[in-house]
C-alpha positions in Angstrom: -6.9 -43.2 51.9 -7.0 -46.8 52.2 -7.0 -49.1 49.1 -9.9 -51.1 50.5 -12.1 -47.5 50.7 -11.4 -46.9 46.9 -13.8 -47.9 44.2 -11.1 -50.0 42.2 -11.7 -52.9 39.9 -8.6 -55.1 40.6 -9.1 -57.3 37.8 -9.2 -54.2 35.4 -6.1 -52.7 36.9 -4.1 -56.0 36.6 -4.7 -56.1 33.0 -3.5 -52.7 32.1 -0.6 -52.9 34.0 0.2 -56.5 32.9 0.3 -54.9 29.6 2.9 -52.4 30.6 5.1 -54.8 32.4 6.7 -56.3 29.5 9.6 -54.8 27.2 8.5 -56.3 24.0 4.7 -55.2 24.6 6.2 -51.6 25.4 8.1 -51.8 22.2 4.8 -52.6 20.4 3.1 -49.4 21.8 6.0 -47.4 20.9 5.8 -48.7 17.3 2.1 -48.1 17.1 2.0 -44.5 18.8 2.6 -42.8 15.6 -0.6 -44.6 14.0 -2.3 -47.8 12.9 0.1 -50.6 11.7 -0.9 -53.8 10.4 0.2 -57.4 12.1 2.1 -58.0 9.3 4.6 -55.0 9.4 4.8 -55.7 13.5 5.9 -59.3 12.5 8.6 -57.9 10.1 10.1 -55.2 12.2 9.9 -57.4 15.4 11.2 -60.7 13.8 9.0 -62.8 16.3 6.5 -65.4 15.1 2.6 -65.0 14.7 1.6 -66.7 17.6 3.9 -64.6 20.0 2.7 -61.6 18.2 -1.0 -62.6 18.9 -0.2 -63.5 22.3 1.2 -59.9 22.9 -1.5 -58.0 21.1 -4.2 -60.1 22.9 -2.9 -58.4 26.1 -2.8 -55.2 24.8 -6.2 -55.2 23.5 -7.6 -56.8 26.6 -6.1 -54.1 28.6 -8.0 -51.3 26.4 -4.6 -49.5 25.6 -4.8 -50.9 21.9 -7.5 -51.1 19.4 -7.6 -53.6 16.9 -9.4 -53.7 13.3 -9.7 -56.8 11.0 -9.1 -56.2 7.4 -9.2 -59.5 5.5 -6.6 -61.9 6.5 -4.8 -59.4 8.9 -5.4 -57.1 11.9 -4.5 -53.6 12.2 -3.5 -52.1 15.6 -3.7 -48.8 17.0 -3.3 -47.0 20.5 -6.8 -46.3 21.9 -7.0 -42.8 23.3 -9.8 -43.5 25.7 -7.8 -46.7 26.9 -4.5 -44.6 27.3 -6.4 -42.0 29.3 -7.8 -44.8 31.4 -4.4 -46.2 32.0 -3.1 -43.1 33.3 -6.2 -42.3 35.4 -5.6 -45.7 36.8 -2.1 -45.0 37.8 -2.8 -41.6 39.1 -5.7 -43.2 41.4 -3.6 -46.0 42.3 -0.4 -43.8 43.7 -2.8 -41.2 45.2 -4.3 -43.5 47.8 
């Protein structure tokens, strides 16, 4: 199949693959795959600034792979099962074309 003939939203694909193309974001995904984690714990474990973490998490949340939940001052992050399934489907569709 030609890529032009596929029903693909390249903007959504780019968001997902951008989220996965950075080793620090991959480290974050690895840390949250076991369950929800507070941004405060991610900050302590990764030894980065709050603004750096916010930027990385914004990209992950926009991709749909990660979900965010506010609780007072802090945000808690977890993997989105539907977002992960969607990312897998995108990759499969892209390489099958």
